[in-house]
mmCIF entry with sequence, helices, sheets and N, C-alpha, C, O atoms, coordinates in Angstrom:
data_MODEL
# 
_entry.id   MODEL 
# 
_entity.id                         1 
_entity.type                       polymer 
_entity.pdbx_number_of_molecules   1 
# 
_entity_poly.entity_id                      1 
_entity_poly.type                           'polypeptide(L)' 
_entity_poly.nstd_linkage                   no 
_entity_poly.nstd_monomer                   no 
_entity_poly.pdbx_seq_one_letter_code       MSKTLKLFAAAGLLAALGACANEPAEEEFVVIDPEPISQEPVYTGKYK 
_entity_poly.pdbx_seq_one_letter_code_can   MSKTLKLFAAAGLLAALGACANEPAEEEFVVIDPEPISQEPVYTGKYK 
_entity_poly.pdbx_strand_id                 A 
# 
loop_
_entity_poly_seq.entity_id 
_entity_poly_seq.num 
_entity_poly_seq.mon_id 
_entity_poly_seq.hetero 
1 1  MET n 
1 2  SER n 
1 3  LYS n 
1 4  THR n 
1 5  LEU n 
1 6  LYS n 
1 7  LEU n 
1 8  PHE n 
1 9  ALA n 
1 10 ALA n 
1 11 ALA n 
1 12 GLY n 
1 13 LEU n 
1 14 LEU n 
1 15 ALA n 
1 16 ALA n 
1 17 LEU n 
1 18 GLY n 
1 19 ALA n 
1 20 CYS n 
1 21 ALA n 
1 22 ASN n 
1 23 GLU n 
1 24 PRO n 
1 25 ALA n 
1 26 GLU n 
1 27 GLU n 
1 28 GLU n 
1 29 PHE n 
1 30 VAL n 
1 31 VAL n 
1 32 ILE n 
1 33 ASP n 
1 34 PRO n 
1 35 GLU n 
1 36 PRO n 
1 37 ILE n 
1 38 SER n 
1 39 GLN n 
1 40 GLU n 
1 41 PRO n 
1 42 VAL n 
1 43 TYR n 
1 44 THR n 
1 45 GLY n 
1 46 LYS n 
1 47 TYR n 
1 48 LYS n 
# 
_struct_asym.id          A 
_struct_asym.entity_id   1 
# 
_struct_conf.conf_type_id            HELX_P 
_struct_conf.id                      HELX_P1 
_struct_conf.pdbx_PDB_helix_id       AA1 
_struct_conf.beg_label_comp_id       LYS 
_struct_conf.beg_label_asym_id       A 
_struct_conf.beg_label_seq_id        3 
_struct_conf.pdbx_beg_PDB_ins_code   ? 
_struct_conf.end_label_comp_id       ALA 
_struct_conf.end_label_asym_id       A 
_struct_conf.end_label_seq_id        21 
_struct_conf.pdbx_end_PDB_ins_code   ? 
_struct_conf.beg_auth_comp_id        LYS 
_struct_conf.beg_auth_asym_id        A 
_struct_conf.beg_auth_seq_id         3 
_struct_conf.end_auth_comp_id        ALA 
_struct_conf.end_auth_asym_id        A 
_struct_conf.end_auth_seq_id         21 
_struct_conf.pdbx_PDB_helix_class    1 
_struct_conf.details                 ? 
_struct_conf.pdbx_PDB_helix_length   19 
# 
_struct_conf_type.id          HELX_P 
_struct_conf_type.criteria    ? 
_struct_conf_type.reference   ? 
# 
loop_
_atom_site.group_PDB 
_atom_site.id 
_atom_site.type_symbol 
_atom_site.label_atom_id 
_atom_site.label_alt_id 
_atom_site.label_comp_id 
_atom_site.label_asym_id 
_atom_site.label_entity_id 
_atom_site.label_seq_id 
_atom_site.pdbx_PDB_ins_code 
_atom_site.Cartn_x 
_atom_site.Cartn_y 
_atom_site.Cartn_z 
_atom_site.occupancy 
_atom_site.B_iso_or_equiv 
_atom_site.pdbx_formal_charge 
_atom_site.auth_seq_id 
_atom_site.auth_comp_id 
_atom_site.auth_asym_id 
_atom_site.auth_atom_id 
_atom_site.pdbx_PDB_model_num 
ATOM 1   N N  . MET A 1 1  ? 70.860 -24.337 98.248 1.00 0.00 ? 1  MET A N  1 
ATOM 2   C CA . MET A 1 1  ? 70.128 -23.172 98.732 1.00 0.00 ? 1  MET A CA 1 
ATOM 3   C C  . MET A 1 1  ? 68.646 -23.601 98.754 1.00 0.00 ? 1  MET A C  1 
ATOM 4   O O  . MET A 1 1  ? 68.199 -24.433 97.965 1.00 0.00 ? 1  MET A O  1 
ATOM 5   N N  . SER A 1 2  ? 67.964 -23.031 99.632 1.00 0.00 ? 2  SER A N  1 
ATOM 6   C CA . SER A 1 2  ? 66.505 -23.291 99.749 1.00 0.00 ? 2  SER A CA 1 
ATOM 7   C C  . SER A 1 2  ? 65.718 -22.521 98.769 1.00 0.00 ? 2  SER A C  1 
ATOM 8   O O  . SER A 1 2  ? 66.193 -21.505 98.263 1.00 0.00 ? 2  SER A O  1 
ATOM 9   N N  . LYS A 1 3  ? 64.532 -22.953 98.471 1.00 0.00 ? 3  LYS A N  1 
ATOM 10  C CA . LYS A 1 3  ? 63.728 -22.288 97.460 1.00 0.00 ? 3  LYS A CA 1 
ATOM 11  C C  . LYS A 1 3  ? 63.386 -20.815 97.894 1.00 0.00 ? 3  LYS A C  1 
ATOM 12  O O  . LYS A 1 3  ? 63.334 -19.900 97.073 1.00 0.00 ? 3  LYS A O  1 
ATOM 13  N N  . THR A 1 4  ? 63.171 -20.658 99.147 1.00 0.00 ? 4  THR A N  1 
ATOM 14  C CA . THR A 1 4  ? 62.888 -19.336 99.735 1.00 0.00 ? 4  THR A CA 1 
ATOM 15  C C  . THR A 1 4  ? 63.994 -18.351 99.420 1.00 0.00 ? 4  THR A C  1 
ATOM 16  O O  . THR A 1 4  ? 63.751 -17.257 98.910 1.00 0.00 ? 4  THR A O  1 
ATOM 17  N N  . LEU A 1 5  ? 65.244 -18.771 99.740 1.00 0.00 ? 5  LEU A N  1 
ATOM 18  C CA . LEU A 1 5  ? 66.449 -17.994 99.555 1.00 0.00 ? 5  LEU A CA 1 
ATOM 19  C C  . LEU A 1 5  ? 66.613 -17.707 98.087 1.00 0.00 ? 5  LEU A C  1 
ATOM 20  O O  . LEU A 1 5  ? 66.975 -16.576 97.761 1.00 0.00 ? 5  LEU A O  1 
ATOM 21  N N  . LYS A 1 6  ? 66.385 -18.601 97.189 1.00 0.00 ? 6  LYS A N  1 
ATOM 22  C CA . LYS A 1 6  ? 66.506 -18.367 95.761 1.00 0.00 ? 6  LYS A CA 1 
ATOM 23  C C  . LYS A 1 6  ? 65.472 -17.376 95.300 1.00 0.00 ? 6  LYS A C  1 
ATOM 24  O O  . LYS A 1 6  ? 65.750 -16.533 94.447 1.00 0.00 ? 6  LYS A O  1 
ATOM 25  N N  . LEU A 1 7  ? 64.250 -17.468 95.869 1.00 0.00 ? 7  LEU A N  1 
ATOM 26  C CA . LEU A 1 7  ? 63.158 -16.568 95.488 1.00 0.00 ? 7  LEU A CA 1 
ATOM 27  C C  . LEU A 1 7  ? 63.501 -15.159 95.874 1.00 0.00 ? 7  LEU A C  1 
ATOM 28  O O  . LEU A 1 7  ? 63.314 -14.243 95.073 1.00 0.00 ? 7  LEU A O  1 
ATOM 29  N N  . PHE A 1 8  ? 64.037 -14.932 97.174 1.00 0.00 ? 8  PHE A N  1 
ATOM 30  C CA . PHE A 1 8  ? 64.405 -13.643 97.601 1.00 0.00 ? 8  PHE A CA 1 
ATOM 31  C C  . PHE A 1 8  ? 65.586 -13.077 96.804 1.00 0.00 ? 8  PHE A C  1 
ATOM 32  O O  . PHE A 1 8  ? 65.601 -11.878 96.523 1.00 0.00 ? 8  PHE A O  1 
ATOM 33  N N  . ALA A 1 9  ? 66.579 -13.903 96.430 1.00 0.00 ? 9  ALA A N  1 
ATOM 34  C CA . ALA A 1 9  ? 67.689 -13.454 95.652 1.00 0.00 ? 9  ALA A CA 1 
ATOM 35  C C  . ALA A 1 9  ? 67.268 -13.071 94.261 1.00 0.00 ? 9  ALA A C  1 
ATOM 36  O O  . ALA A 1 9  ? 67.788 -12.100 93.711 1.00 0.00 ? 9  ALA A O  1 
ATOM 37  N N  . ALA A 1 10 ? 66.297 -13.835 93.640 1.00 0.00 ? 10 ALA A N  1 
ATOM 38  C CA . ALA A 1 10 ? 65.797 -13.466 92.336 1.00 0.00 ? 10 ALA A CA 1 
ATOM 39  C C  . ALA A 1 10 ? 64.978 -12.174 92.357 1.00 0.00 ? 10 ALA A C  1 
ATOM 40  O O  . ALA A 1 10 ? 65.048 -11.343 91.452 1.00 0.00 ? 10 ALA A O  1 
ATOM 41  N N  . ALA A 1 11 ? 64.188 -12.045 93.451 1.00 0.00 ? 11 ALA A N  1 
ATOM 42  C CA . ALA A 1 11 ? 63.401 -10.818 93.577 1.00 0.00 ? 11 ALA A CA 1 
ATOM 43  C C  . ALA A 1 11 ? 64.314 -9.623  93.808 1.00 0.00 ? 11 ALA A C  1 
ATOM 44  O O  . ALA A 1 11 ? 64.030 -8.560  93.257 1.00 0.00 ? 11 ALA A O  1 
ATOM 45  N N  . GLY A 1 12 ? 65.333 -9.715  94.542 1.00 0.00 ? 12 GLY A N  1 
ATOM 46  C CA . GLY A 1 12 ? 66.276 -8.618  94.757 1.00 0.00 ? 12 GLY A CA 1 
ATOM 47  C C  . GLY A 1 12 ? 67.051 -8.236  93.500 1.00 0.00 ? 12 GLY A C  1 
ATOM 48  O O  . GLY A 1 12 ? 67.307 -7.055  93.261 1.00 0.00 ? 12 GLY A O  1 
ATOM 49  N N  . LEU A 1 13 ? 67.433 -9.254  92.677 1.00 0.00 ? 13 LEU A N  1 
ATOM 50  C CA . LEU A 1 13 ? 68.048 -8.998  91.422 1.00 0.00 ? 13 LEU A CA 1 
ATOM 51  C C  . LEU A 1 13 ? 67.116 -8.233  90.529 1.00 0.00 ? 13 LEU A C  1 
ATOM 52  O O  . LEU A 1 13 ? 67.529 -7.240  89.930 1.00 0.00 ? 13 LEU A O  1 
ATOM 53  N N  . LEU A 1 14 ? 65.869 -8.652  90.411 1.00 0.00 ? 14 LEU A N  1 
ATOM 54  C CA . LEU A 1 14 ? 64.972 -8.006  89.532 1.00 0.00 ? 14 LEU A CA 1 
ATOM 55  C C  . LEU A 1 14 ? 64.694 -6.543  89.958 1.00 0.00 ? 14 LEU A C  1 
ATOM 56  O O  . LEU A 1 14 ? 64.553 -5.645  89.127 1.00 0.00 ? 14 LEU A O  1 
ATOM 57  N N  . ALA A 1 15 ? 64.623 -6.352  91.294 1.00 0.00 ? 15 ALA A N  1 
ATOM 58  C CA . ALA A 1 15 ? 64.436 -4.954  91.799 1.00 0.00 ? 15 ALA A CA 1 
ATOM 59  C C  . ALA A 1 15 ? 65.601 -4.093  91.477 1.00 0.00 ? 15 ALA A C  1 
ATOM 60  O O  . ALA A 1 15 ? 65.425 -2.947  91.064 1.00 0.00 ? 15 ALA A O  1 
ATOM 61  N N  . ALA A 1 16 ? 66.810 -4.607  91.651 1.00 0.00 ? 16 ALA A N  1 
ATOM 62  C CA . ALA A 1 16 ? 67.974 -3.880  91.353 1.00 0.00 ? 16 ALA A CA 1 
ATOM 63  C C  . ALA A 1 16 ? 68.083 -3.486  89.853 1.00 0.00 ? 16 ALA A C  1 
ATOM 64  O O  . ALA A 1 16 ? 68.464 -2.370  89.500 1.00 0.00 ? 16 ALA A O  1 
ATOM 65  N N  . LEU A 1 17 ? 67.736 -4.440  89.026 1.00 0.00 ? 17 LEU A N  1 
ATOM 66  C CA . LEU A 1 17 ? 67.768 -4.149  87.535 1.00 0.00 ? 17 LEU A CA 1 
ATOM 67  C C  . LEU A 1 17 ? 66.659 -3.142  87.129 1.00 0.00 ? 17 LEU A C  1 
ATOM 68  O O  . LEU A 1 17 ? 66.840 -2.295  86.254 1.00 0.00 ? 17 LEU A O  1 
ATOM 69  N N  . GLY A 1 18 ? 65.503 -3.286  87.817 1.00 0.00 ? 18 GLY A N  1 
ATOM 70  C CA . GLY A 1 18 ? 64.450 -2.327  87.516 1.00 0.00 ? 18 GLY A CA 1 
ATOM 71  C C  . GLY A 1 18 ? 64.779 -0.899  87.981 1.00 0.00 ? 18 GLY A C  1 
ATOM 72  O O  . GLY A 1 18 ? 64.396 0.069   87.324 1.00 0.00 ? 18 GLY A O  1 
ATOM 73  N N  . ALA A 1 19 ? 65.463 -0.774  89.069 1.00 0.00 ? 19 ALA A N  1 
ATOM 74  C CA . ALA A 1 19 ? 65.867 0.518   89.599 1.00 0.00 ? 19 ALA A CA 1 
ATOM 75  C C  . ALA A 1 19 ? 66.935 1.183   88.696 1.00 0.00 ? 19 ALA A C  1 
ATOM 76  O O  . ALA A 1 19 ? 66.935 2.401   88.516 1.00 0.00 ? 19 ALA A O  1 
ATOM 77  N N  . CYS A 1 20 ? 67.770 0.420   88.180 1.00 0.00 ? 20 CYS A N  1 
ATOM 78  C CA . CYS A 1 20 ? 68.851 0.908   87.282 1.00 0.00 ? 20 CYS A CA 1 
ATOM 79  C C  . CYS A 1 20 ? 68.456 1.177   85.855 1.00 0.00 ? 20 CYS A C  1 
ATOM 80  O O  . CYS A 1 20 ? 69.083 1.961   85.142 1.00 0.00 ? 20 CYS A O  1 
ATOM 81  N N  . ALA A 1 21 ? 67.402 0.508   85.463 1.00 0.00 ? 21 ALA A N  1 
ATOM 82  C CA . ALA A 1 21 ? 66.942 0.667   84.026 1.00 0.00 ? 21 ALA A CA 1 
ATOM 83  C C  . ALA A 1 21 ? 66.378 1.948   83.645 1.00 0.00 ? 21 ALA A C  1 
ATOM 84  O O  . ALA A 1 21 ? 66.478 2.324   82.478 1.00 0.00 ? 21 ALA A O  1 
ATOM 85  N N  . ASN A 1 22 ? 65.750 2.705   84.591 1.00 0.00 ? 22 ASN A N  1 
ATOM 86  C CA . ASN A 1 22 ? 65.092 3.917   84.292 1.00 0.00 ? 22 ASN A CA 1 
ATOM 87  C C  . ASN A 1 22 ? 65.908 5.162   84.566 1.00 0.00 ? 22 ASN A C  1 
ATOM 88  O O  . ASN A 1 22 ? 65.449 6.085   85.239 1.00 0.00 ? 22 ASN A O  1 
ATOM 89  N N  . GLU A 1 23 ? 67.163 5.181   84.021 1.00 0.00 ? 23 GLU A N  1 
ATOM 90  C CA . GLU A 1 23 ? 68.028 6.330   84.195 1.00 0.00 ? 23 GLU A CA 1 
ATOM 91  C C  . GLU A 1 23 ? 67.417 7.435   83.432 1.00 0.00 ? 23 GLU A C  1 
ATOM 92  O O  . GLU A 1 23 ? 67.023 7.189   82.292 1.00 0.00 ? 23 GLU A O  1 
ATOM 93  N N  . PRO A 1 24 ? 67.284 8.682   83.944 1.00 0.00 ? 24 PRO A N  1 
ATOM 94  C CA . PRO A 1 24 ? 66.770 9.784   83.204 1.00 0.00 ? 24 PRO A CA 1 
ATOM 95  C C  . PRO A 1 24 ? 67.655 10.161  82.080 1.00 0.00 ? 24 PRO A C  1 
ATOM 96  O O  . PRO A 1 24 ? 68.876 10.031  82.163 1.00 0.00 ? 24 PRO A O  1 
ATOM 97  N N  . ALA A 1 25 ? 67.022 10.657  80.962 1.00 0.00 ? 25 ALA A N  1 
ATOM 98  C CA . ALA A 1 25 ? 67.838 11.106  79.808 1.00 0.00 ? 25 ALA A CA 1 
ATOM 99  C C  . ALA A 1 25 ? 68.512 12.423  80.183 1.00 0.00 ? 25 ALA A C  1 
ATOM 100 O O  . ALA A 1 25 ? 68.098 13.073  81.142 1.00 0.00 ? 25 ALA A O  1 
ATOM 101 N N  . GLU A 1 26 ? 69.535 12.824  79.449 1.00 0.00 ? 26 GLU A N  1 
ATOM 102 C CA . GLU A 1 26 ? 70.281 14.035  79.760 1.00 0.00 ? 26 GLU A CA 1 
ATOM 103 C C  . GLU A 1 26 ? 69.365 15.196  79.546 1.00 0.00 ? 26 GLU A C  1 
ATOM 104 O O  . GLU A 1 26 ? 68.716 15.326  78.509 1.00 0.00 ? 26 GLU A O  1 
ATOM 105 N N  . GLU A 1 27 ? 69.322 16.074  80.586 1.00 0.00 ? 27 GLU A N  1 
ATOM 106 C CA . GLU A 1 27 ? 68.412 17.211  80.532 1.00 0.00 ? 27 GLU A CA 1 
ATOM 107 C C  . GLU A 1 27 ? 68.916 18.251  79.510 1.00 0.00 ? 27 GLU A C  1 
ATOM 108 O O  . GLU A 1 27 ? 70.112 18.494  79.354 1.00 0.00 ? 27 GLU A O  1 
ATOM 109 N N  . GLU A 1 28 ? 67.934 18.840  78.835 1.00 0.00 ? 28 GLU A N  1 
ATOM 110 C CA . GLU A 1 28 ? 68.244 19.919  77.822 1.00 0.00 ? 28 GLU A CA 1 
ATOM 111 C C  . GLU A 1 28 ? 68.311 21.267  78.530 1.00 0.00 ? 28 GLU A C  1 
ATOM 112 O O  . GLU A 1 28 ? 67.421 21.618  79.305 1.00 0.00 ? 28 GLU A O  1 
ATOM 113 N N  . PHE A 1 29 ? 69.348 21.998  78.260 1.00 0.00 ? 29 PHE A N  1 
ATOM 114 C CA . PHE A 1 29 ? 69.520 23.415  78.882 1.00 0.00 ? 29 PHE A CA 1 
ATOM 115 C C  . PHE A 1 29 ? 69.068 24.394  77.935 1.00 0.00 ? 29 PHE A C  1 
ATOM 116 O O  . PHE A 1 29 ? 69.656 24.522  76.861 1.00 0.00 ? 29 PHE A O  1 
ATOM 117 N N  . VAL A 1 30 ? 68.022 25.132  78.255 1.00 0.00 ? 30 VAL A N  1 
ATOM 118 C CA . VAL A 1 30 ? 67.427 26.133  77.378 1.00 0.00 ? 30 VAL A CA 1 
ATOM 119 C C  . VAL A 1 30 ? 67.595 27.497  78.096 1.00 0.00 ? 30 VAL A C  1 
ATOM 120 O O  . VAL A 1 30 ? 67.312 27.658  79.283 1.00 0.00 ? 30 VAL A O  1 
ATOM 121 N N  . VAL A 1 31 ? 68.084 28.472  77.274 1.00 0.00 ? 31 VAL A N  1 
ATOM 122 C CA . VAL A 1 31 ? 68.237 29.848  77.734 1.00 0.00 ? 31 VAL A CA 1 
ATOM 123 C C  . VAL A 1 31 ? 67.239 30.757  76.990 1.00 0.00 ? 31 VAL A C  1 
ATOM 124 O O  . VAL A 1 31 ? 67.243 30.815  75.761 1.00 0.00 ? 31 VAL A O  1 
ATOM 125 N N  . ILE A 1 32 ? 66.409 31.446  77.730 1.00 0.00 ? 32 ILE A N  1 
ATOM 126 C CA . ILE A 1 32 ? 65.506 32.325  77.076 1.00 0.00 ? 32 ILE A CA 1 
ATOM 127 C C  . ILE A 1 32 ? 65.788 33.775  77.515 1.00 0.00 ? 32 ILE A C  1 
ATOM 128 O O  . ILE A 1 32 ? 65.902 34.089  78.700 1.00 0.00 ? 32 ILE A O  1 
ATOM 129 N N  . ASP A 1 33 ? 65.893 34.635  76.492 1.00 0.00 ? 33 ASP A N  1 
ATOM 130 C CA . ASP A 1 33 ? 66.125 36.012  76.822 1.00 0.00 ? 33 ASP A CA 1 
ATOM 131 C C  . ASP A 1 33 ? 64.856 36.680  77.399 1.00 0.00 ? 33 ASP A C  1 
ATOM 132 O O  . ASP A 1 33 ? 63.782 36.611  76.802 1.00 0.00 ? 33 ASP A O  1 
ATOM 133 N N  . PRO A 1 34 ? 65.007 37.324  78.571 1.00 0.00 ? 34 PRO A N  1 
ATOM 134 C CA . PRO A 1 34 ? 63.833 37.905  79.155 1.00 0.00 ? 34 PRO A CA 1 
ATOM 135 C C  . PRO A 1 34 ? 63.406 39.180  78.397 1.00 0.00 ? 34 PRO A C  1 
ATOM 136 O O  . PRO A 1 34 ? 64.226 39.885  77.809 1.00 0.00 ? 34 PRO A O  1 
ATOM 137 N N  . GLU A 1 35 ? 62.105 39.436  78.440 1.00 0.00 ? 35 GLU A N  1 
ATOM 138 C CA . GLU A 1 35 ? 61.596 40.662  77.779 1.00 0.00 ? 35 GLU A CA 1 
ATOM 139 C C  . GLU A 1 35 ? 61.817 41.855  78.706 1.00 0.00 ? 35 GLU A C  1 
ATOM 140 O O  . GLU A 1 35 ? 61.766 41.718  79.928 1.00 0.00 ? 35 GLU A O  1 
ATOM 141 N N  . PRO A 1 36 ? 62.063 43.035  78.111 1.00 0.00 ? 36 PRO A N  1 
ATOM 142 C CA . PRO A 1 36 ? 62.302 44.196  78.992 1.00 0.00 ? 36 PRO A CA 1 
ATOM 143 C C  . PRO A 1 36 ? 61.016 44.518  79.772 1.00 0.00 ? 36 PRO A C  1 
ATOM 144 O O  . PRO A 1 36 ? 59.904 44.401  79.257 1.00 0.00 ? 36 PRO A O  1 
ATOM 145 N N  . ILE A 1 37 ? 61.218 44.933  81.052 1.00 0.00 ? 37 ILE A N  1 
ATOM 146 C CA . ILE A 1 37 ? 60.124 45.265  81.905 1.00 0.00 ? 37 ILE A CA 1 
ATOM 147 C C  . ILE A 1 37 ? 59.339 46.505  81.423 1.00 0.00 ? 37 ILE A C  1 
ATOM 148 O O  . ILE A 1 37 ? 58.109 46.513  81.470 1.00 0.00 ? 37 ILE A O  1 
ATOM 149 N N  . SER A 1 38 ? 60.030 47.516  80.975 1.00 0.00 ? 38 SER A N  1 
ATOM 150 C CA . SER A 1 38 ? 59.350 48.717  80.469 1.00 0.00 ? 38 SER A CA 1 
ATOM 151 C C  . SER A 1 38 ? 60.189 49.251  79.328 1.00 0.00 ? 38 SER A C  1 
ATOM 152 O O  . SER A 1 38 ? 61.374 48.936  79.216 1.00 0.00 ? 38 SER A O  1 
ATOM 153 N N  . GLN A 1 39 ? 59.578 50.057  78.486 1.00 0.00 ? 39 GLN A N  1 
ATOM 154 C CA . GLN A 1 39 ? 60.204 50.663  77.305 1.00 0.00 ? 39 GLN A CA 1 
ATOM 155 C C  . GLN A 1 39 ? 60.977 51.845  77.741 1.00 0.00 ? 39 GLN A C  1 
ATOM 156 O O  . GLN A 1 39 ? 60.588 52.515  78.698 1.00 0.00 ? 39 GLN A O  1 
ATOM 157 N N  . GLU A 1 40 ? 62.063 52.137  77.080 1.00 0.00 ? 40 GLU A N  1 
ATOM 158 C CA . GLU A 1 40 ? 62.820 53.407  77.308 1.00 0.00 ? 40 GLU A CA 1 
ATOM 159 C C  . GLU A 1 40 ? 62.021 54.546  76.725 1.00 0.00 ? 40 GLU A C  1 
ATOM 160 O O  . GLU A 1 40 ? 61.473 54.443  75.627 1.00 0.00 ? 40 GLU A O  1 
ATOM 161 N N  . PRO A 1 41 ? 61.957 55.674  77.495 1.00 0.00 ? 41 PRO A N  1 
ATOM 162 C CA . PRO A 1 41 ? 61.188 56.804  76.911 1.00 0.00 ? 41 PRO A CA 1 
ATOM 163 C C  . PRO A 1 41 ? 61.989 57.340  75.701 1.00 0.00 ? 41 PRO A C  1 
ATOM 164 O O  . PRO A 1 41 ? 63.219 57.360  75.650 1.00 0.00 ? 41 PRO A O  1 
ATOM 165 N N  . VAL A 1 42 ? 61.119 57.788  74.698 1.00 0.00 ? 42 VAL A N  1 
ATOM 166 C CA . VAL A 1 42 ? 61.710 58.335  73.475 1.00 0.00 ? 42 VAL A CA 1 
ATOM 167 C C  . VAL A 1 42 ? 61.596 59.810  73.522 1.00 0.00 ? 42 VAL A C  1 
ATOM 168 O O  . VAL A 1 42 ? 60.546 60.349  73.871 1.00 0.00 ? 42 VAL A O  1 
ATOM 169 N N  . TYR A 1 43 ? 62.751 60.539  73.146 1.00 0.00 ? 43 TYR A N  1 
ATOM 170 C CA . TYR A 1 43 ? 62.754 61.961  73.147 1.00 0.00 ? 43 TYR A CA 1 
ATOM 171 C C  . TYR A 1 43 ? 61.946 62.489  71.979 1.00 0.00 ? 43 TYR A C  1 
ATOM 172 O O  . TYR A 1 43 ? 62.237 62.184  70.822 1.00 0.00 ? 43 TYR A O  1 
ATOM 173 N N  . THR A 1 44 ? 60.905 63.302  72.294 1.00 0.00 ? 44 THR A N  1 
ATOM 174 C CA . THR A 1 44 ? 59.995 63.785  71.301 1.00 0.00 ? 44 THR A CA 1 
ATOM 175 C C  . THR A 1 44 ? 60.066 65.359  71.233 1.00 0.00 ? 44 THR A C  1 
ATOM 176 O O  . THR A 1 44 ? 59.286 65.970  70.503 1.00 0.00 ? 44 THR A O  1 
ATOM 177 N N  . GLY A 1 45 ? 60.950 65.970  71.951 1.00 0.00 ? 45 GLY A N  1 
ATOM 178 C CA . GLY A 1 45 ? 61.070 67.427  71.936 1.00 0.00 ? 45 GLY A CA 1 
ATOM 179 C C  . GLY A 1 45 ? 60.742 67.961  73.315 1.00 0.00 ? 45 GLY A C  1 
ATOM 180 O O  . GLY A 1 45 ? 60.286 67.237  74.199 1.00 0.00 ? 45 GLY A O  1 
ATOM 181 N N  . LYS A 1 46 ? 60.989 69.252  73.469 1.00 0.00 ? 46 LYS A N  1 
ATOM 182 C CA . LYS A 1 46 ? 60.840 69.845  74.829 1.00 0.00 ? 46 LYS A CA 1 
ATOM 183 C C  . LYS A 1 46 ? 59.313 69.915  75.202 1.00 0.00 ? 46 LYS A C  1 
ATOM 184 O O  . LYS A 1 46 ? 58.942 69.566  76.323 1.00 0.00 ? 46 LYS A O  1 
ATOM 185 N N  . TYR A 1 47 ? 58.498 70.336  74.321 1.00 0.00 ? 47 TYR A N  1 
ATOM 186 C CA . TYR A 1 47 ? 56.984 70.478  74.634 1.00 0.00 ? 47 TYR A CA 1 
ATOM 187 C C  . TYR A 1 47 ? 56.256 69.607  73.627 1.00 0.00 ? 47 TYR A C  1 
ATOM 188 O O  . TYR A 1 47 ? 56.580 69.604  72.440 1.00 0.00 ? 47 TYR A O  1 
ATOM 189 N N  . LYS A 1 48 ? 55.309 68.898  74.094 1.00 0.00 ? 48 LYS A N  1 
ATOM 190 C CA . LYS A 1 48 ? 54.559 68.146  73.210 1.00 0.00 ? 48 LYS A CA 1 
ATOM 191 C C  . LYS A 1 48 ? 53.087 68.081  73.657 1.00 0.00 ? 48 LYS A C  1 
ATOM 192 O O  . LYS A 1 48 ? 52.267 67.452  72.989 1.00 0.00 ? 48 LYS A O  1 
# 
């Protein structure tokens, strides 16, 4: 094999290894309870 072909093969191998090495970690799934939009009215009597 010529030196140029070996150089391109080595560069391709390094690029493939570099692309596969940075696999993202497993994402964390977080559930947050939403706050109520408004408060329920409280019964305080007929007239107040």
